[in-house]
VOGU-844874 format. One line per field, with one value per residue (C-alpha): residue in one letter; residue number from 1; x, y, z. Coordinates in steps of 0.5 Angstrom, whole numbers. Last residue first. Layout:
// residues N
resn <- A ...
resi <- NUM ...
c1 <- X ...
c2 <- Y ...
c3 <- Z ...
//
This chain:
// residues 253
resn <- K G V K E M F A V A A A P N K V K A G S I F Y A Y V D G K K A W D K V R K A W Q G L D K K S Y G T E E E A R S Q M L R A Y T F D A T P E D I A P F R E H D A Y V I A A N H K R A L A Y F A P D Q F S P H R V E L A H R L P V G E I E K P L L K F F D A M D E A D F K K T E M F Q W N V P G L R D A L L H L G Q G L F K E I S D R A A A L Q K R N T C Y R S A K V S F V F G E P T E D R W K M W S P P K F S S Y Y T G N I E I S S L A R S A Y E L E R R Q V L G D P Y F T G R W P E F T W G G I G V F I K G E S D K G K A M
resi <- 253 252 251 250 249 248 247 246 245 244 243 242 241 240 239 238 237 236 235 234 233 232 231 230 229 228 227 226 225 224 223 222 221 220 219 218 217 216 215 214 213 212 211 210 209 208 207 206 205 204 203 202 201 200 199 198 197 196 195 194 193 192 191 190 189 188 187 186 185 184 183 182 181 180 179 178 177 176 175 174 173 172 171 170 169 168 167 166 165 164 163 162 161 160 159 158 157 156 155 154 153 152 151 150 149 148 147 146 145 144 143 142 141 140 139 138 137 136 135 134 133 132 131 130 129 128 127 126 125 124 123 122 121 120 119 118 117 116 115 114 113 112 111 110 109 108 107 106 105 104 103 102 101 100 99 98 97 96 95 94 93 92 91 90 89 88 87 86 85 84 83 82 81 80 79 78 77 76 75 74 73 72 71 70 69 68 67 66 65 64 63 62 61 60 59 58 57 56 55 54 53 52 51 50 49 48 47 46 45 44 43 42 41 40 39 38 37 36 35 34 33 32 31 30 29 28 27 26 25 24 23 22 21 20 19 18 17 16 15 14 13 12 11 10 9 8 7 6 5 4 3 2 1
c1 <- 10 12 7 12 15 8 7 13 10 3 6 10 3 0 4 1 -6 -4 -10 -14 -13 -8 -12 -12 -16 -15 -17 -19 -19 -11 -11 -14 -8 -3 -7 -6 2 3 -1 4 10 7 6 13 16 12 6 6 12 17 13 12 6 2 -2 -8 -14 -12 -18 -19 -23 -23 -25 -29 -35 -37 -31 -32 -26 -30 -26 -32 -30 -28 -20 -20 -17 -23 -25 -30 -35 -35 -41 -42 -50 -52 -45 -47 -54 -51 -46 -51 -55 -49 -49 -43 -47 -50 -43 -44 -39 -41 -36 -40 -36 -39 -36 -39 -38 -37 -43 -46 -46 -46 -48 -53 -54 -61 -63 -58 -61 -68 -64 -61 -67 -70 -64 -64 -56 -55 -53 -50 -43 -45 -45 -40 -42 -35 -35 -30 -25 -26 -19 -22 -27 -26 -32 -37 -36 -39 -45 -50 -47 -49 -55 -58 -56 -59 -66 -66 -64 -71 -70 -65 -70 -66 -61 -54 -53 -54 -54 -47 -45 -41 -33 -30 -24 -19 -15 -8 -7 -6 -3 -7 -8 -13 -17 -17 -19 -24 -28 -27 -29 -36 -38 -36 -41 -40 -39 -38 -35 -29 -26 -23 -20 -13 -10 -3 2 8 5 -2 1 5 0 -5 0 1 -4 -1 6 12 17 19 17 11 11 14 15 8 4 2 -2 -7 -9 -9 -15 -15 -9 -6 -5 -8 -7 -8 -12 -9 -9 -4 1 2 0 3 0
c2 <- 3 9 9 6 1 -2 -2 -7 -12 -11 -13 -19 -21 -20 -24 -31 -28 -25 -21 -22 -18 -13 -9 -2 0 8 12 19 25 26 19 19 23 18 13 17 18 11 9 13 9 2 4 6 0 -4 -8 -15 -15 -19 -17 -22 -25 -18 -15 -12 -12 -6 -6 0 2 10 12 18 16 19 21 19 16 11 6 3 -5 -7 -6 -6 -2 -2 4 1 6 8 9 15 14 20 20 13 16 22 18 14 20 23 17 13 7 6 3 -3 -6 -4 -5 -2 -1 -1 1 -2 0 -6 -5 -12 -10 -3 2 -3 -4 -5 2 2 -3 1 7 2 0 7 9 4 2 -4 -11 -14 -14 -17 -13 -13 -11 -10 -10 -5 -7 -11 -13 -8 -13 -19 -22 -17 -21 -27 -30 -25 -20 -26 -28 -21 -19 -25 -24 -17 -18 -17 -10 -11 -13 -17 -21 -22 -17 -21 -28 -26 -26 -20 -19 -18 -13 -15 -11 -11 -6 -11 -17 -23 -30 -28 -25 -30 -35 -31 -31 -39 -40 -36 -41 -39 -37 -39 -36 -29 -31 -34 -27 -25 -18 -18 -12 -9 -14 -18 -19 -21 -26 -30 -31 -33 -38 -41 -47 -48 -50 -46 -51 -46 -39 -36 -31 -35 -42 -43 -37 -42 -46 -40 -39 -32 -29 -23 -18 -13 -5 -1 6 10 17 24 30 27 27 20 13 7 0
c3 <- -4 -9 -15 -19 -14 -14 -21 -22 -16 -20 -27 -24 -21 -28 -32 -32 -33 -40 -41 -35 -28 -26 -21 -18 -12 -11 -5 -5 -10 -10 -11 -18 -20 -17 -21 -27 -26 -25 -31 -35 -32 -32 -40 -41 -37 -41 -39 -37 -33 -37 -43 -49 -45 -45 -40 -43 -37 -32 -28 -24 -18 -16 -9 -6 -11 -18 -21 -28 -32 -36 -41 -45 -46 -52 -52 -45 -39 -35 -30 -25 -24 -17 -12 -8 -8 -12 -16 -19 -21 -24 -28 -30 -33 -36 -40 -42 -40 -47 -49 -45 -40 -34 -28 -22 -15 -8 -2 4 12 17 22 21 13 11 6 3 -4 -6 -8 -13 -17 -17 -20 -25 -28 -28 -32 -37 -39 -43 -41 -47 -44 -37 -31 -26 -19 -15 -8 -5 1 7 11 16 18 13 17 14 8 11 7 8 2 -3 0 1 -6 -9 -5 -7 -15 -17 -18 -23 -28 -34 -30 -30 -24 -17 -20 -22 -15 -13 -14 -7 -6 -1 3 6 12 17 14 11 14 19 14 9 15 17 10 10 16 15 9 2 -4 -12 -19 -18 -11 -14 -16 -10 -12 -8 -5 -2 -6 -4 3 1 -4 1 6 0 -3 4 3 -4 -1 -3 -6 -12 -10 -12 -18 -23 -20 -18 -22 -27 -22 -21 -14 -11 -14 -19 -18 -14 -12 -7 -7 -1 -1 -1 3 8 2 -1 1 -2 0
//
């Protein structure tokens, strides 16, 4: 975690998940037992986006184990269940949202960062529908504050009406570095959430040094407005830990 001047937010840098066989021997040292991979990753990076929650739920002991294996100052972001967002009418998602949030996220306590609500690429912006969705997102669970980030993937969301809705609810719009998805850089919340998804296998650090430098400048600018969560994810997945570690050096950890 890096912190600039007192008026600036913290910068958290990480990857998606921590269990990936090709990282063994490239990111994880040879001989490291699998059960210690989170312990290792959480000390090399300052955040991890938990992706498994998009497909399934976890029991309370898992959440407590993840909290206990990570150091103070480290945070997880959590990808919301697909059952919450992959639907025609978002207003009907109440039960799915309650089930997702109620599985034990609050047990992460101070390790809990934003929740990423990812929408399908085919989901179009509908102001009334999205307003109904925002009403279903609580500000806290079991006394633990919640931060919400929306990852929208259809160009129809490049709409001032959507920005206004997000701003009203202090929800971040995920900035996507991706060849197809819209790159929306709108300050709608007191934090910024970015997913950098164009790492390349031929680059030792996923992104070139020049690109990492340019992203570092942008992230530092975002940090002047609040905390920043930046994840190297997708793309050449095997390179993402190297990209994240190199990037942390750029932003001054």
